[in-house]
C-alpha positions as CSV (number, residue, x, y, z in Angstrom):
1,M,122.4,82.1,119.6
2,L,124.1,85.6,120.0
3,V,125.5,85.4,116.4
4,D,122.0,84.8,115.5
5,T,120.5,87.9,116.9
6,H,123.5,89.5,115.5
7,T,122.4,88.3,112.3
8,Q,119.1,89.3,112.5
9,R,120.0,92.6,113.6
10,V,122.2,93.4,110.8
11,L,119.5,91.8,108.0
12,D,116.7,94.0,110.2
13,L,119.4,97.1,109.4
14,A,120.0,96.3,105.6
15,D,116.1,96.3,105.0
16,R,115.8,99.4,106.6
17,K,118.8,101.3,105.4
18,G,118.6,99.7,101.6
19,M,122.8,100.3,101.4
20,L,124.3,99.2,104.6
21,R,127.9,100.5,105.5
22,T,130.6,98.4,107.5
23,S,130.4,101.4,110.0
24,D,126.6,101.3,110.5
25,L,127.7,97.8,112.7
26,D,128.7,99.8,115.4
27,V,125.9,101.3,116.0
28,I,123.7,97.6,116.6
29,E,127.5,96.5,118.3
30,A,127.5,94.1,115.9
31,P,131.1,92.2,115.0
32,R,132.0,93.0,111.4
33,V,132.7,89.6,110.7
34,V,128.7,89.0,110.7
35,L,129.2,91.0,107.4
36,T,131.7,88.4,105.6
37,R,129.4,85.6,107.0
38,L,126.1,86.9,105.6
39,T,127.6,87.4,102.2
40,A,129.2,83.9,102.2
41,A,125.5,82.7,102.9
42,G,124.2,84.7,100.0
43,L,122.1,86.5,102.5
44,L,123.9,90.2,101.8
45,D,125.6,91.0,98.6
46,K,128.7,93.2,98.6
47,V,128.3,95.6,96.0
48,G,131.5,97.7,97.1
49,R,134.3,98.5,99.2
50,G,132.3,98.2,102.6
51,L,128.9,98.2,100.9
52,Y,126.3,95.6,101.5
53,R,122.7,95.3,100.4
54,L,120.0,92.8,100.5
55,P,120.0,90.4,97.6
56,G,117.1,90.5,95.5
57,R,116.0,93.9,95.7
58,P,115.2,95.2,92.8
59,M,117.9,97.7,91.7
60,S,117.3,101.0,90.8
61,E,118.5,104.0,88.4
62,H,120.0,105.8,91.6
63,E,121.7,102.8,93.1
64,G,125.2,104.2,92.0
65,L,124.2,107.4,93.8
66,A,122.5,105.4,96.4
67,A,126.4,103.5,96.7
68,V,128.1,107.3,96.8
69,A,126.2,108.6,99.2
70,A,126.4,105.7,101.9
71,K,130.2,105.6,101.4
72,V,130.7,109.4,101.6
73,P,127.9,111.6,103.3
74,Q,128.8,115.1,103.0
75,A,128.8,114.7,99.1
76,V,126.3,116.5,97.1
77,F,125.4,115.6,93.9
78,C,125.9,118.6,91.4
79,L,125.9,119.1,87.1
80,L,125.4,116.3,85.1
81,T,124.4,114.0,87.7
82,A,122.2,116.8,89.3
83,L,120.9,117.3,85.6
84,Q,120.3,113.5,85.3
85,F,118.8,113.5,89.0
86,H,116.3,116.6,87.9
87,E,115.4,115.1,84.0
88,L,117.0,118.1,83.1
89,T,119.6,116.8,80.6
90,T,119.5,113.9,77.5
91,Q,123.5,113.4,78.6
92,L,124.0,110.5,80.5
93,P,127.4,111.1,82.6
94,R,129.7,108.5,82.5
95,Q,130.7,109.5,86.4
96,V,129.2,110.2,89.3
97,W,129.8,114.0,90.1
98,I,130.1,115.3,93.1
99,A,130.6,118.3,94.8
100,M,132.6,118.3,98.2
101,P,133.8,120.9,100.6
102,R,137.3,122.4,99.4
103,G,140.6,120.9,100.9
104,S,138.5,117.3,100.5
105,H,140.3,114.4,99.1
106,V,138.9,112.8,96.1
107,P,137.1,109.5,98.0
108,R,138.5,106.3,97.2
109,I,135.3,104.4,95.5
110,D,135.8,101.0,93.3
111,H,132.1,101.5,91.8
112,P,130.6,104.3,90.3
113,P,133.6,106.3,88.8
114,I,133.5,109.7,90.3
115,K,134.4,113.3,89.4
116,M,134.7,115.7,92.3
117,V,134.5,119.5,92.6
118,Q,135.7,121.0,95.4
119,M,133.1,124.1,96.5
120,T,133.7,126.6,99.3
121,G,131.5,128.5,101.7
122,D,127.9,129.1,100.8
123,V,128.4,127.4,97.2
124,Y,128.6,124.4,98.3
125,S,126.2,124.9,101.2
126,E,123.3,126.3,99.6
127,G,121.2,125.3,97.2
128,I,121.3,121.0,99.0
129,E,117.7,119.5,98.8
130,T,117.7,115.8,100.4
131,V,116.1,113.1,99.1
132,E,115.6,109.4,100.2
133,R,116.1,106.7,97.4
134,D,116.8,103.0,98.1
135,G,116.6,103.7,102.0
136,V,119.9,106.3,101.5
137,K,119.8,110.1,102.0
138,L,120.5,111.5,98.6
139,R,122.4,115.4,98.9
140,V,121.6,117.1,95.6
141,Y,121.7,120.6,93.9
142,G,118.1,121.9,93.3
143,V,117.5,122.7,90.0
144,A,118.4,126.7,90.3
145,K,121.6,125.9,91.5
146,T,122.5,123.6,89.5
147,V,121.6,125.8,86.9
148,A,123.8,128.3,87.9
149,D,126.8,125.4,88.9
150,C,126.6,124.5,85.3
151,F,127.9,127.7,83.9
152,K,130.9,128.1,86.6
153,H,131.9,124.8,85.4
154,R,130.8,125.6,82.1
155,N,134.7,124.8,80.8
156,K,134.2,121.1,82.3
157,I,131.0,120.3,81.1
158,G,130.4,122.5,78.0
159,L,128.6,125.8,77.5
160,D,126.0,123.9,75.6
161,V,125.0,121.7,78.4
162,A,124.4,124.8,80.6
163,L,122.2,126.5,77.7
164,E,120.1,123.3,77.3
165,A,119.9,123.2,81.1
166,L,118.8,126.5,81.1
167,K,116.2,126.4,78.4
168,D,114.4,123.5,80.1
169,V,114.1,124.9,83.0
170,R,112.4,127.8,82.3
171,S,110.1,125.8,79.2
172,K,109.3,123.5,82.2
173,R,108.7,126.3,84.9
174,R,111.0,124.1,87.0
175,A,112.3,127.4,89.0
176,T,111.9,130.7,89.0
177,A,114.1,133.7,87.3
178,D,114.7,135.3,90.9
179,D,115.8,131.5,91.9
180,L,118.2,131.5,88.8
181,W,119.2,135.0,89.5
182,R,120.0,134.4,93.2
183,Y,122.2,131.0,92.6
184,A,123.6,133.0,89.5
185,K,124.6,135.7,92.1
186,L,126.1,133.0,94.5
187,C,128.1,131.5,92.0
188,R,129.2,134.9,90.6
189,V,128.0,133.9,87.1
190,A,125.4,136.6,86.7
191,N,127.2,138.7,84.2
192,V,127.5,135.5,82.2
193,M,124.0,134.2,82.6
194,R,122.5,137.7,82.3
195,P,122.1,137.5,78.3
196,Y,120.8,134.0,78.4
197,L,118.1,134.8,81.3
198,E,116.9,138.1,79.3
199,A,116.7,136.1,76.0
200,L,114.9,133.8,78.1
201,E,112.0,136.1,79.2
């Protein structure tokens, strides 16, 4: 009977969370072998190392992000991934871009492929929005911070991508000029962004 209790609690947790990490079982004091049994019985799908979900759940476009967020809670989605999340780019990034505090190691994740950028202090911690998708909390930089990040990392993603994002944000009124300035200063790209911002005023 004990096993059945664990089974039900694990399935309930998977239903609630959407994406289940191995470590989540510690909270409900269920042995990890339950995951192996449930996967073998077809009651859970293994979607990555230490990541499980209920079968038959509709796959969403944010599935990959949910998998990364479940494995790496301190990751913040940034640059091309944040642009795509906010529907501000025509680019389809091949990797999931995440920001991590300076000194972090690149997380070991089988899928999806990730690209990590290290940020320090306020540049890392400011402008984070928390959004829930597929039962998982995703941390993603807001629109204005993302645009400033794109200018800061223009050598990695291309100046054309940063300019496209800035034009899009201003034409769709997704961020105020004040917000863009604030993050431009924070990311130390005010001088780079100034002529483009002024041209759009």
